[in-house]
C-alpha positions in Angstrom: 197.9 -160.4 218.5 195.0 -159.5 216.3 196.4 -157.6 213.3 194.6 -155.7 210.5 196.5 -155.0 207.3 195.2 -152.0 205.3 196.3 -152.4 201.7 197.0 -156.0 200.7 199.4 -155.1 197.8 202.9 -156.5 197.4 203.9 -155.4 200.9 200.6 -155.8 202.7 199.7 -159.0 201.1 203.1 -160.6 201.9 202.8 -159.5 205.6 199.2 -160.7 205.9 200.0 -164.0 204.2 203.0 -164.7 206.4 201.2 -163.8 209.6 198.1 -165.9 208.7 200.3 -168.9 207.9 202.0 -168.6 211.2 198.7 -168.7 213.1 198.1 -165.0 213.9 194.5 -163.6 213.7 194.7 -161.4 210.6 192.1 -159.2 209.0 192.8 -157.7 205.5 191.1 -154.3 204.8 190.8 -153.4 201.1 188.4 -152.1 198.4 185.3 -154.2 198.0 186.5 -155.9 194.8 189.9 -156.8 196.3 188.4 -157.9 199.6 185.9 -160.1 197.8 188.7 -161.8 195.7 190.7 -162.5 198.8 187.7 -163.8 200.8 187.0 -166.1 197.9 190.5 -167.2 196.8 192.9 -166.3 199.6 196.3 -164.6 199.2 198.6 -166.5 196.9 202.2 -165.8 197.9 205.2 -166.7 195.7 208.3 -165.9 197.7 212.0 -166.8 197.2 212.3 -166.6 201.0 209.1 -167.9 202.5 208.1 -170.3 199.7 204.9 -170.6 197.8 201.7 -170.9 199.8 198.0 -169.7 200.0 196.8 -167.9 203.1 193.2 -167.3 204.0 193.0 -164.2 206.2 189.5 -162.6 206.7 188.9 -159.8 204.3 186.8 -156.7 204.9 186.0 -153.5 203.1 185.7 -151.7 206.4 187.3 -152.2 209.8 184.7 -151.7 212.6 186.3 -154.1 215.2 189.1 -153.5 217.6 192.6 -154.7 216.7 195.9 -154.8 218.5 197.8 -153.6 215.4 197.0 -151.8 212.2 199.6 -152.3 209.5 199.2 -149.6 206.9 200.7 -150.7 203.5 199.0 -148.5 200.9 200.7 -146.2 198.5 201.1 -142.7 199.9 198.8 -141.3 197.3 196.0 -143.6 198.3 196.4 -143.2 202.1 193.7 -140.7 202.8 191.0 -142.7 200.9 192.1 -145.9 202.4 191.9 -144.5 205.9 188.2 -144.0 205.3 187.9 -147.7 205.7 189.1 -147.7 209.3 186.3 -147.0 211.7 188.0 -148.6 214.8 190.9 -147.2 216.7 193.8 -149.7 216.8 196.1 -150.0 219.8 199.2 -149.3 217.7 199.7 -148.5 214.0 202.7 -149.7 211.9 203.0 -147.7 208.7 205.1 -149.4 205.9 204.7 -146.7 203.3 207.6 -145.1 201.3 208.6 -141.5 202.2 208.0 -139.4 205.3 204.9 -137.3 205.0 202.4 -140.1 205.8 203.4 -140.0 209.5 201.8 -136.6 209.9 198.7 -137.7 208.0 198.3 -140.8 210.3 199.0 -138.9 213.5 196.3 -136.4 212.6 193.8 -139.1 211.8 194.6 -141.5 214.7 195.9 -141.0 218.2 199.4 -139.7 217.6 201.0 -141.7 220.3 199.9 -145.0 218.7 201.5 -144.4 215.3 205.0 -145.9 215.1 207.8 -145.0 212.7 208.1 -148.0 210.4 209.9 -149.1 207.3 210.2 -152.3 205.3 213.0 -153.5 203.1 211.5 -155.8 200.5 211.1 -156.4 196.8 207.6 -157.5 196.2 204.8 -156.7 193.8 201.1 -157.5 193.3 200.5 -158.5 189.7 196.7 -158.8 190.4 194.4 -158.8 193.5 195.2 -161.6 195.9 198.6 -162.5 194.3 201.9 -161.4 195.8 205.3 -162.0 194.2 208.4 -161.6 196.5 211.3 -161.7 194.2 214.5 -161.3 196.3 215.7 -162.8 199.6 216.0 -159.6 201.7 213.2 -158.8 204.0 213.3 -156.7 207.1 210.9 -154.5 209.1 212.3 -151.7 211.3 210.2 -149.8 213.8 210.5 -147.2 216.6 208.4 -145.1 218.8 209.2 -142.1 221.1 206.3 -143.1 223.4 207.4 -145.3 226.3 203.9 -146.4 227.0 203.7 -148.4 223.7 207.1 -150.1 224.0 205.8 -153.5 225.2 203.3 -153.6 222.3 206.0 -152.6 219.8 208.4 -155.4 221.0 205.5 -157.9 220.9 204.7 -156.9 217.3 208.4 -157.3 216.3 208.4 -160.8 217.9 205.2 -161.8 216.2 206.5 -160.7 212.7 209.8 -162.4 213.3 208.1 -165.7 214.2 206.1 -165.5 211.0 209.3 -165.3 208.9 209.3 -161.5 208.5 212.4 -160.4 210.5 211.7 -157.3 212.5 213.7 -155.1 214.9 213.0 -152.2 217.2 215.4 -149.3 216.7 216.4 -146.4 218.9 214.9 -143.4 217.0 212.2 -142.6 214.6 214.5 -140.6 212.4 216.9 -143.6 212.1 214.0 -145.8 211.0 212.7 -143.5 208.4 216.0 -142.1 206.9 218.1 -145.3 206.9 215.6 -146.6 204.4 214.8 -143.4 202.5 218.4 -142.5 201.6 219.0 -145.9 200.0 215.5 -146.2 198.5 215.6 -142.7 197.0 218.9 -143.3 195.3 217.8 -146.7 193.9 214.4 -145.5 192.8 215.6 -142.3 191.1 218.5 -143.9 189.2 216.6 -147.1 188.1 213.6 -145.0 187.0 215.5 -142.2 185.3 217.6 -144.6 183.2 215.1 -147.6 183.2 217.9 -150.1 184.0 218.5 -152.4 186.9 221.1 -151.9 189.7 223.8 -154.1 188.1 224.0 -151.8 185.1 224.0 -148.7 187.3 226.9 -150.0 189.4 228.9 -150.9 186.3 228.4 -147.7 184.3 230.5 -144.9 185.5 228.1 -142.1 184.7 225.1 -143.9 186.3 227.1 -144.9 189.3 228.1 -141.3 189.9 224.4 -140.4 190.0 223.7 -143.2 192.4 226.5 -141.9 194.7 225.4 -138.3 194.3 221.8 -139.2 195.3 223.1 -141.2 198.4 225.4 -138.4 199.5 222.7 -135.7 199.1 220.1 -137.8 200.9 222.5 -138.6 203.7 223.2 -134.9 204.3 219.5 -134.2 204.6 219.1 -137.1 206.9 221.7 -135.8 209.3 220.1 -132.4 209.2 216.9 -134.1 210.2 218.5 -135.7 213.2 219.3 -139.1 211.8 222.9 -139.0 212.9 223.4 -142.8 212.3 222.7 -142.6 208.6 226.0 -143.1 206.8 226.4 -142.8 203.0 229.0 -145.5 203.1 226.6 -147.9 204.7 223.9 -147.1 202.2 226.3 -147.7 199.4 227.5 -150.9 200.9 223.9 -152.2 201.1 223.4 -151.5 197.4 226.8 -153.0 196.5 225.7 -156.2 198.2 222.3 -156.4 196.4 221.8 -158.6 193.4 222.3 -157.2 189.9 218.7 -157.5 188.9 217.4 -155.3 191.7 214.9 -152.7 190.5 212.5 -150.4 192.3 208.8 -150.1 192.8 208.9 -146.7 191.2 210.5 -148.2 188.1 207.8 -151.0 188.0 205.0 -148.4 188.5 206.2 -146.4 185.5 206.5 -149.5 183.3 202.9 -150.5 184.3 201.5 -147.1 183.6 200.8 -146.5 187.3 201.5 -143.2 189.1 205.1 -143.3 190.5 205.8 -142.1 194.0 207.8 -139.1 193.0 206.3 -136.9 195.6 206.5 -139.5 198.4 210.2 -140.5 197.8 212.4 -137.9 196.2 209.9 -135.2 196.9 210.1 -135.9 200.6 213.9 -135.7 200.5 214.0 -132.4 198.7 211.3 -130.8 200.9 213.3 -131.8 204.0 216.4 -130.5 202.4 214.7 -127.2 201.7 213.8 -126.9 205.4 217.5 -126.8 206.2 218.7 -124.8 203.2 220.2 -127.9 201.5 219.9 -128.4 197.8 219.9 -131.8 196.1 221.0 -131.1 192.5 221.6 -134.8 191.6 218.2 -135.8 192.9 216.5 -132.8 191.2 218.1 -133.7 187.8 217.0 -137.4 188.1 213.5 -136.4 189.0 213.4 -134.1 185.9 214.5 -137.1 183.8 211.8 -139.3 185.2 209.2 -136.7 184.6 210.4 -136.3 181.0 210.2 -140.1 180.5 206.6 -140.1 181.8 205.6 -137.1 179.7 207.0 -138.7 176.5 205.1 -141.9 177.2 201.9 -140.1 177.8 202.2 -137.8 174.7 200.1 -138.9 171.7 202.0 -140.3 168.7 203.1 -137.6 166.3 202.7 -134.8 168.7 
């Protein structure tokens, strides 16, 4: 398969690097400066699961050529601008963004039937262009489509990713793919970012653990209302119980680095979906308010 990766950050860079190392034809699509750095130096991957290696995918600032798959791995806030770099129509599109609302954006911009529901479970960051650090051993891509016509391509993509060392599976429903990740991610992102501590301390501190549980339960209720009947709060909690103590979240890392956190894409998506069904999420709302207060305090000038 010929695969383009839009957004070679922590997620996209890891995917592109793994596929290129496995022999797939890979094209990275990024801003001119990033594309130039990757074209010159490659993608340096440091992974506790895949090892350390340098991949050399082609890098372009604009995709004008046909591809079998477009993997979209930008941040939600940068999606619209990034899509301006896509001039070709891919056969299928695998979005690996956080949240929910990006699906509607992609299905308006590209043929709706080609856009899969997709989610990745990974802890990876991009400290600088062309460098990816994958810091924990869990790695899994889930995908689904309600369009029978694309099923062969979806299964072929899952096989291609798995052979490259990125385990991938095709699930039964789009709601299951999106919400099984979002419930867990939202609880982790909100608690780690509100309190600026890692998962181990959250699990071992009664008050923080109560907030983690509250966010899971509220998110699970919204998921069920959205049709994700298989999303179980006990399973989401068990996944976080099994994770390592030093697990953080991309939102927490974004705040620490002074980057815009995905408050709208992650908890915002949960609360908007809850509102559609008359469901309030008081724990999530309170954690978001704490995060916003942390950001405001950091941005306020000294002495103000």
